[in-house]
Legacy VTK file of the C-alpha trace (Angstrom):
# vtk DataFile Version 3.0
C-alpha trace
ASCII
DATASET POLYDATA
POINTS 132 float
121.180 96.233 95.776
119.585 98.909 97.902
116.569 99.220 100.169
113.761 101.020 98.361
110.694 100.308 100.546
110.219 99.098 104.092
106.865 98.379 105.719
105.364 99.698 108.925
102.003 98.277 109.959
99.422 100.808 111.132
95.896 100.402 112.451
94.517 103.327 110.401
96.161 104.432 107.150
94.493 107.846 106.982
95.481 108.684 110.561
98.995 107.379 109.870
99.294 109.542 106.751
98.342 112.638 108.760
100.799 111.762 111.535
103.758 110.968 109.287
103.247 114.019 107.056
101.796 116.703 109.345
103.583 115.790 112.582
106.855 114.177 111.498
107.201 116.138 108.256
107.535 113.333 105.721
106.017 113.719 102.248
103.446 111.438 100.647
105.132 109.480 97.877
102.573 106.915 96.636
98.881 106.516 97.316
96.699 104.273 95.200
94.022 101.683 95.803
92.733 98.586 94.109
89.568 97.284 95.687
90.096 97.157 99.459
93.905 97.309 99.107
95.689 100.655 99.514
99.375 101.155 98.745
100.536 104.170 100.753
104.116 105.346 101.190
105.902 108.373 102.597
109.485 109.547 102.168
111.864 112.019 103.726
111.675 115.511 102.220
115.484 115.502 102.470
115.636 112.475 100.132
112.263 112.229 98.337
113.578 109.657 95.847
115.222 107.587 98.583
113.805 104.864 100.786
110.021 104.866 101.164
108.104 103.862 104.264
104.987 101.874 103.402
102.137 102.539 105.836
100.406 99.176 105.497
97.023 98.460 107.031
97.432 96.052 109.892
94.893 93.455 108.812
97.295 90.499 108.981
96.870 88.613 112.309
100.565 87.644 112.521
101.710 91.202 111.871
99.190 92.568 114.363
100.436 90.186 117.071
104.039 91.226 116.366
103.158 94.936 116.337
101.345 94.708 119.672
104.138 92.657 121.285
106.956 95.049 120.383
104.814 98.027 121.430
104.172 96.404 124.832
107.913 95.779 125.199
108.578 99.487 124.467
110.593 98.570 121.358
110.605 100.931 118.373
108.977 99.735 115.163
111.141 102.161 113.176
114.117 104.439 113.743
114.631 107.766 112.040
117.817 109.809 112.138
118.221 113.551 112.506
121.066 116.051 112.705
119.306 118.068 115.452
117.256 115.978 117.869
116.404 118.875 120.187
114.952 120.977 117.352
112.967 118.035 115.941
111.764 117.096 119.433
110.492 120.646 120.027
108.839 120.808 116.583
107.187 117.388 116.868
106.073 117.956 120.458
104.547 121.306 119.463
102.485 119.378 116.890
100.911 117.434 119.748
102.904 114.195 119.538
103.249 112.099 122.682
106.842 111.283 123.548
107.396 108.246 125.751
111.069 109.230 126.168
112.471 112.764 125.872
115.890 113.283 124.276
118.239 111.052 126.240
121.980 110.547 125.949
122.966 106.953 125.240
126.227 105.482 123.962
127.434 107.555 120.987
123.979 109.015 120.324
120.969 110.812 121.697
117.515 109.259 121.282
113.866 110.113 121.852
110.838 107.829 121.521
107.294 108.753 120.525
103.934 107.104 119.946
102.753 107.346 116.329
99.076 106.950 117.431
98.741 104.024 115.002
100.143 101.227 117.158
103.889 101.914 116.980
106.701 103.476 118.904
109.156 105.460 116.804
112.721 106.232 117.832
114.391 109.422 116.629
118.182 109.302 116.849
120.989 111.807 116.567
124.440 110.300 116.240
126.991 112.124 118.380
130.615 112.672 117.476
133.188 111.097 119.665
135.008 113.599 121.824
138.444 112.120 122.121
LINES 1 133
132 0 1 2 3 4 5 6 7 8 9 10 11 12 13 14 15 16 17 18 19 20 21 22 23 24 25 26 27 28 29 30 31 32 33 34 35 36 37 38 39 40 41 42 43 44 45 46 47 48 49 50 51 52 53 54 55 56 57 58 59 60 61 62 63 64 65 66 67 68 69 70 71 72 73 74 75 76 77 78 79 80 81 82 83 84 85 86 87 88 89 90 91 92 93 94 95 96 97 98 99 100 101 102 103 104 105 106 107 108 109 110 111 112 113 114 115 116 117 118 119 120 121 122 123 124 125 126 127 128 129 130 131
């Protein structure tokens, strides 16, 4: 078994698509509608056939309550990994993204947190090598 799709609830799919492609640099993978339902996914350009992130419209009351609660607790809704956090931080910040935490050293990694403008906090992580 492997993970193929994971869901992130967003309050506006079009705005989320712009953010995840134009700001973060992901690529649109799937985008089709049936009636009011829209299936929208993005993927990493480094692994376009890998795991997809579904940008699902947040019209489910339970999901909306959960999304708002973790946002208020400053918990990330998703975590992405990078080999160069400083370079990605500079690139993403230059695109106008709002970081709630700049690159910060934590145990065995460096992390930054940003607001995706669609109701979520996103953590970007760079794993550090042990110096020992």
